[in-house]
N, C-alpha and C positions, 0 to 999 in steps of 0.2 A: 889886913886892909879893913877890918873891923872898925877901926878908928875913923874911918872916912864917911860913914854913914851919918846922916844927918840928925840931929839930936831931937829926941821925941819919936823918931820914925817906930821904934819899937812899941811905944805906948800908943802910938796914933792907930797902930793895927789891931788894938783891942776894941775901941768902939766900933770899928767895921765889922769885927767879928759879932760883937753883940747885936749889931744892927741886923746882920744876916741872920742870927738865930731869933730876932723877933718878927721875922717874916710870917706872913699868915700861912696857915693850913693851904695846900694847894687847892682842896675843894672850895674853900673860903674865896680864894683868887679867881677860881673858875666861875663861881656864882656871881661874882663881881662884875664879870663881862656880860656884855650883851648874848654872846653866844651861850654862855652858862644859863643865864635867865630864861633864855628861849627853850633850851632844853628841859630844864627844871618845869616849865610851864607846860610843856609839851607832854613829860613823862607824868606828872600830876595829873595832867588832863585826862590821859589813858585810864589812870587809876580810877578817876572820878566817873568817867565814861562808863567803865565796866561796872562800878556800884550801882549806877542809875540802871543799867540794864538789868542786872540781878535783881535789884529791888522792885523793878516793874514786874518782872516775872514771878516773884514772890506775892506781890500784890493781887496779880490775876487769878490766883487760887481763890480769890473771893467768888469767882464763877463756878467753883467745884463745891460750894458750900461751907457752911460753918466748921464743920469737923476738920476739912483738910487745912483750911487757912490756920485754925487754931493749932492744930497738930504743927504743922510747919513753923508757927511762931515759937512754940516750946521746943521744937528741934533745935532752933539756932541757939538756944541757952544750954543746950546738953551736948554740944558738938566736943568731940575728944574726951568726954568723960569717961573714966576718973583721972585720965592723965592731966586734965586742966579741971580746975574748979567749975562750977556752975555759972555759965556766962562768962567764962575765962577768955575762950576764942572770940566770943563776940565783942568783949572789951578790946582785945588786941586789934581786931579789925576796925573797931571805932575809934581808936588812938589814931591808927594808922591813915583812916579817912580824915580826922581832924587835921593831922600834921599835912597830909595833901592839899586840903583846902586852904589851909594857911599858907603854904609854899605857893600854891597856886596863885593866890590873891596877892601875895608879896611880890612874886615875881613880874606879874602883870603889872602891878603899879610902878614899881621901879625900873621897868624895862620902859613904861611910858616917859618916866622922869629922864631916862637917858636918852630917849628920842628928842625930847624938848630941847636938852642940852645940846645935842648934836646939831639941832637946826633951831638956834635962839631967835632967828627972824621968820615970822610966819609966812605962809604963801601969800605972794602978792595977788590981790584980787580974789581972795577968798579960795578956800579948797576945791579943788575939782573932784566930782564924785563919780566921775565916768568909770574910773578903774576899780572903785569900791562899792561893794553891793550893800543892800541895807543892813544885812546881819552884820557886816564888819564894822559899820558905822555905829550900829547901836550895841556892839560888844559890851562896852564898860556899862551901859545902864541896865541892859538885860542881866548881866553878872550880878550888879548889886541889888536888883530887885529879886532875882532868883535867890541871893544869900539871904534876904529878908524873909523870903516865903519858906526856906529851909527852916528858919528859926520858928516861924508860925507853924510850920508842919511838925516839928519835934514837940511844941506846946500842946498842939491839938490832938495828935495821934500817938506819940511815944511818951511823952511826959503825962499828958492827961491832965493839965491845968485847968481846975474848977472854972476859972473866968473865962478861958476859952472853949473848953468841952465839958459842960456841966454832967452829961450823961455817960462820962468815960468810965469803964470798968477794966480794972488792971487784969492782964493775961486773956482778954476777950477781943481780938483784933478785929474779928468778923462783926461782933456788935458795935465796936468803936467805929468802923468805917461807916456802917449803917446809919449810926446816930449822927455821924459828922456830916454826912451827904443827904440827910434827910430834907424833906420839902420844907419843914419848918426852919431849916438852915440853909436855904438856897444861896444866901450870900457866900457862904464858905465854899461850896460848889464852884460858885463863879470865880473866886479867888483862885481855886485850884487849877479851874480850866484856863484863866489868863494867865497864871504864873507857868503852866505847863507848855503854852503856846511861847511865851518868851524863853522857855528853857530850851525848846526845839530849835529856835532861832539862834540861841547861843551854842548850842551842841553842833548846828549844821556849820556855823563858821569855825568853831573848834576842831571839829572832826576834819573840816578842808585844810586848815593851817598846821595842824600838829605835824603832818608829815614834811612840810616845808621847815618847820621849827627843828626837825631833826635831821634835816639835810636829805631828806629822800624826796627831793623835788626834780621831777623830770617831765617835761611837755607831753611825753608819750603816755605818762599815766594821770594827767590832769583831768581827763573824762572819767576815768575810774574812780579817782578821788571825789569828783563832784558826785557821782552816783552813791558811792559810799555814804558821804555826808548826808544826802538828801533822804537815803534810805533809813539810816540809822536814827536821824532825827524824826523822821515820820514814825518809825516803829514806836519809839519812845513816847512822842506825843499822843498817837492814837491809843497806845497802850494806857497810858495814865488817865487821859481825860474821859476814856470810856467807862471808868469806874463810878466817877461822880454822875455821869450821864445816866448809867445802867440803874444807880439806886434812885435818882429823881424820877426816872420814868417807869419804876417799879420792876424793871427786869431782874433785878437783884433785890430780894426782899426778905 
């Protein structure tokens, strides 16, 4: 009964097979969904929160003196030697952080676009902010400002661009911090303080919402989530802004 088949049926199955073979990799399909973007934003947020915390702990060594902070900075470049070359592990971490930063921004931006497409008609009478706190409403702008601050921070302390930090000395983080936050450069200290306050606002909402993004949302734990978000953001802000304040007031010299 093979002759009863319709003409072209066999040939028509070839494009179908090709179409199925051209399907995107499942991770790409997952990331294309709102659930996938929320998960990526949460996971990359955890990575960035961990880095911010460890980075703050390292910077607090300024209170233990130049020898300890400079030794810590040198140690970061010699981790896992001779298995890895000098600064090898450090660059692996840097690349990972860059990727996390890119995917965090991209997932947040594309998720916003998906939400706008899902609700093309805006809320009538203006959006109600009764259920949205200040941190949530300013999440986008605080993220942009913090991103710009990170670039300035790299030019100032890490890369030591002369136009930003004329007194920079390579391999001397203690000296560079003191020079950057000296009284003659008090506007730089103000920038750091304001940026870290905005970072704290961003961290508060991010630390609160990442549990919900990962599906770990239960009303019984909401109070614990809020305490964690407040506590973590407060530790980061207080620890970071204490450094320029300590230098300006002469506590660290």
